[in-house]
C-alpha positions as CSV (number, residue, x, y, z in Angstrom):
1,M,190.6,113.5,98.7
2,L,193.6,115.7,98.2
3,V,191.5,118.8,98.7
4,F,190.2,117.4,101.9
5,L,193.6,116.6,103.2
6,E,194.9,120.0,102.2
7,N,192.0,121.7,104.1
8,L,192.5,119.5,107.1
9,G,196.2,120.5,107.2
10,R,195.3,124.2,107.0
11,V,192.8,123.9,109.8
12,T,195.2,121.9,112.0
13,H,197.9,124.5,111.4
14,F,195.5,127.3,112.2
15,A,194.4,125.5,115.4
16,W,198.1,125.2,116.5
17,R,198.8,128.8,115.8
18,V,195.7,129.9,117.8
19,L,196.8,127.7,120.7
20,G,200.2,129.5,120.7
21,A,198.4,132.9,120.6
22,L,196.2,132.2,123.6
23,P,198.7,133.7,126.1
24,F,198.5,137.0,124.2
25,A,194.8,137.1,124.7
26,C,195.4,137.4,128.4
27,R,197.1,140.7,127.7
28,R,194.0,142.0,126.0
29,L,191.7,141.9,129.0
30,P,189.2,144.5,127.6
31,D,188.6,142.5,124.5
32,L,188.5,139.2,126.4
33,S,186.0,140.7,128.9
34,V,183.7,141.8,126.1
35,Q,183.8,138.4,124.5
36,L,183.1,136.7,127.8
37,Y,180.2,139.0,128.5
38,E,178.7,138.4,125.1
39,I,179.1,134.6,125.0
40,L,178.2,133.8,128.6
41,L,175.4,136.3,128.9
42,G,173.9,135.3,125.6
43,A,173.9,131.7,126.6
44,L,172.4,132.1,130.0
45,P,168.7,132.2,128.9
46,L,169.1,128.9,127.0
47,G,171.1,127.6,130.0
48,V,168.2,128.3,132.3
49,V,165.7,126.5,130.0
50,A,168.1,123.6,129.4
51,G,169.0,123.1,133.0
52,T,165.4,123.1,134.2
53,A,164.2,120.9,131.4
54,I,167.0,118.4,131.9
55,G,166.4,118.1,135.7
56,V,162.6,117.5,135.3
57,V,162.9,115.1,132.3
58,V,165.7,113.0,133.9
59,W,163.7,112.9,137.2
60,L,160.6,111.7,135.3
61,H,162.5,108.9,133.5
62,L,164.5,107.8,136.6
63,R,161.5,107.7,138.9
64,G,159.5,105.6,136.6
65,A,162.4,103.3,135.8
66,L,163.4,102.8,139.4
67,Q,159.9,102.1,140.5
68,S,159.3,99.6,137.7
69,V,162.6,97.8,138.3
70,G,163.1,97.9,142.1
71,G,159.7,99.0,143.5
72,P,159.0,102.0,145.7
73,A,162.1,101.4,147.8
74,A,164.4,102.0,144.9
75,V,163.3,105.6,144.6
76,Q,165.9,106.4,147.4
77,Y,168.6,106.1,144.7
78,L,167.0,108.7,142.4
79,P,169.1,111.7,143.6
80,Q,172.4,109.8,143.2
81,A,171.4,108.7,139.6
82,L,170.2,112.1,138.7
83,A,173.2,114.0,140.0
84,L,175.7,111.7,138.3
85,A,173.8,111.8,135.0
86,V,173.6,115.5,135.0
87,V,177.1,116.3,136.2
88,L,178.9,113.7,134.1
89,E,177.1,114.0,130.8
90,F,173.9,116.1,130.4
91,A,175.2,119.5,131.7
92,P,178.6,119.4,129.8
93,L,176.9,118.3,126.6
94,A,174.1,120.8,126.9
95,A,176.5,123.7,127.5
96,G,178.6,122.6,124.5
97,L,175.6,122.4,122.2
98,I,174.2,125.8,123.4
99,V,177.5,127.6,122.8
100,A,178.2,125.8,119.6
101,G,174.7,126.8,118.2
102,R,174.9,130.4,119.3
103,S,178.6,131.4,119.2
104,G,179.5,129.1,116.3
105,A,177.3,131.2,114.1
106,S,178.2,134.6,115.6
107,L,181.9,134.1,115.4
108,G,181.7,133.0,111.8
109,A,179.4,135.9,110.8
110,E,181.4,138.5,112.7
111,L,184.8,137.6,111.4
112,G,183.4,136.8,108.0
113,S,182.1,140.3,107.6
114,M,185.4,141.7,108.8
115,R,187.2,139.6,106.2
116,L,184.9,140.7,103.4
117,T,185.1,144.4,104.4
118,E,188.9,144.1,104.4
119,Q,189.2,145.0,108.1
120,L,191.5,142.0,108.7
121,D,193.7,143.3,105.9
122,A,193.8,146.7,107.5
123,L,195.0,145.2,110.8
124,E,197.8,143.4,109.0
125,V,198.8,146.6,107.2
126,L,199.0,148.2,110.7
127,G,201.3,145.4,111.8
128,L,198.7,143.8,114.1
129,S,198.1,140.1,114.0
130,P,194.3,139.2,113.5
131,L,195.1,135.9,115.2
132,R,196.2,137.6,118.4
133,T,193.9,140.6,118.4
134,L,190.7,138.9,117.2
135,V,190.8,135.2,117.2
136,A,192.7,134.4,120.4
137,P,190.4,136.4,122.7
138,R,187.3,134.8,121.2
139,V,188.6,131.3,121.5
140,L,189.8,131.8,125.1
141,A,186.4,133.3,125.9
142,C,184.7,130.2,124.6
143,M,187.1,128.0,126.7
144,L,186.3,130.0,129.9
145,T,182.6,130.2,129.3
146,L,181.9,126.5,128.9
147,P,182.9,125.4,132.4
148,L,180.9,128.2,134.0
149,L,177.9,127.5,131.9
150,T,178.2,123.8,132.7
151,L,178.2,124.4,136.5
152,F,175.2,126.7,136.1
153,I,173.2,124.2,134.1
154,A,174.2,121.3,136.5
155,Y,173.1,123.3,139.5
156,L,169.8,124.2,137.9
157,A,169.1,120.7,136.8
158,I,169.7,119.2,140.3
159,A,167.6,122.0,141.8
160,A,164.8,121.3,139.2
161,G,165.0,117.6,140.1
162,Y,164.5,118.5,143.8
163,L,161.5,120.7,143.0
164,A,160.0,117.9,140.9
165,E,160.6,115.4,143.8
166,G,159.1,117.8,146.3
167,L,156.0,118.3,144.2
168,G,155.5,114.7,143.0
169,G,157.7,112.5,145.1
170,S,158.4,111.3,148.6
171,L,162.0,112.3,149.4
172,S,162.6,115.3,151.7
173,W,165.2,118.0,151.0
174,T,167.6,116.6,153.5
175,Q,167.4,113.2,152.0
176,Y,167.8,114.5,148.5
177,R,170.7,116.8,149.3
178,S,172.6,114.2,151.3
179,A,172.2,111.6,148.6
180,C,173.5,114.0,146.0
181,L,176.5,115.1,148.0
182,R,177.3,111.4,148.9
183,V,177.7,110.3,145.3
184,L,179.3,113.4,143.8
185,T,183.0,113.7,144.2
186,L,185.7,115.9,142.7
187,H,187.2,112.8,141.1
188,D,184.1,112.6,138.9
189,A,183.0,116.2,138.6
190,V,186.3,117.9,137.8
191,P,187.1,115.9,134.6
192,A,183.5,116.2,133.4
193,V,183.7,120.0,133.8
194,L,187.2,120.4,132.4
195,K,186.3,118.5,129.2
196,T,184.1,121.5,128.3
197,V,187.3,123.5,128.0
198,V,188.1,121.3,125.0
199,F,184.6,121.9,123.7
200,G,185.1,125.6,123.9
201,Y,188.4,125.4,122.1
202,L,186.9,123.4,119.2
203,I,183.9,125.8,119.0
204,G,186.1,128.8,118.9
205,I,188.5,127.3,116.3
206,S,185.6,126.2,114.1
207,G,183.7,129.5,114.1
208,C,186.8,131.7,113.7
209,W,188.2,129.5,110.9
210,F,185.2,129.7,108.7
211,G,184.9,133.4,109.4
212,M,188.6,134.1,108.6
213,T,188.3,132.2,105.3
214,A,184.9,133.5,104.2
215,Q,184.5,134.5,100.5
216,G,181.8,135.6,98.2
217,G,180.1,138.7,99.6
218,T,177.1,138.6,101.9
219,E,176.4,135.0,100.9
220,G,179.9,134.1,102.1
221,V,179.1,135.5,105.5
222,G,175.9,133.3,105.6
223,R,177.9,130.3,104.6
224,A,180.5,131.0,107.2
225,A,177.9,131.2,110.0
226,T,176.1,128.1,108.9
227,R,179.3,126.0,108.5
228,G,180.6,127.3,111.9
229,V,177.4,126.0,113.6
230,V,177.3,122.7,111.8
231,V,181.0,121.9,112.3
232,S,181.0,123.1,115.9
233,L,178.1,120.8,116.8
234,F,179.7,117.9,115.0
235,L,183.0,118.4,116.8
236,V,181.4,118.8,120.3
237,L,179.6,115.4,119.8
238,I,182.6,113.6,118.6
239,A,184.9,115.1,121.3
240,D,182.4,114.1,124.0
241,V,182.6,110.5,123.0
242,V,186.4,110.5,122.8
243,L,186.8,112.4,126.1
244,V,184.4,110.3,128.0
245,K,186.3,107.1,126.9
246,L,189.6,108.8,127.7
247,I,188.5,109.9,131.2
248,Q,187.2,106.4,132.0
249,T,190.5,104.9,130.8
250,I,192.6,107.2,132.9
251,A,190.3,107.0,135.9
């Protein structure tokens, strides 16, 4: 128990230090641009698959449920239900899980290898802070990537729902679009997208922490990558529950 509390205190201290170092990442635009490119571009293929799959699957479930509960006339509410479900929950959570699974591992492995090859020690000898030069740009890149990926997935999911409706449904494009726009407001969409900034911060902190504290040779790098993924996924799921309840309470 004491070891757990000690580690929790160290992680919390690390997270606060990274939060204070984020403004310095804005001064390292080349490094930030590279991290944004790698994280966002690497997540886009999975984002395409996730967005398309979410749109079609949600459409299948909603159409069947609405018809069984309210009859054929209830299908007119399908676009509203699909748009709200995608924007408020499915797109943010899918984006968080994608980046957590991909970047949680890469951040842990990259910084872990730098720790074990003493590159981090070399930076400190040169008077450079690894927190500002390496960790902060990566964390900030995660925080900026998640909202963009969320919007991309949400757009694809709504478009996939429309295509599915066009092929197997009865609503026209005009009906579908007007129904989606009627139900979606900035009051609902903005908090849902902004909560992914918190997801990005947690993912970046988790991956970088396990990379910075890696030990034990090549096996240590593997452990850092694995722990970065597992903890990132766990934190995203827990944060999603907490933030949804918080947003509902504030709204």
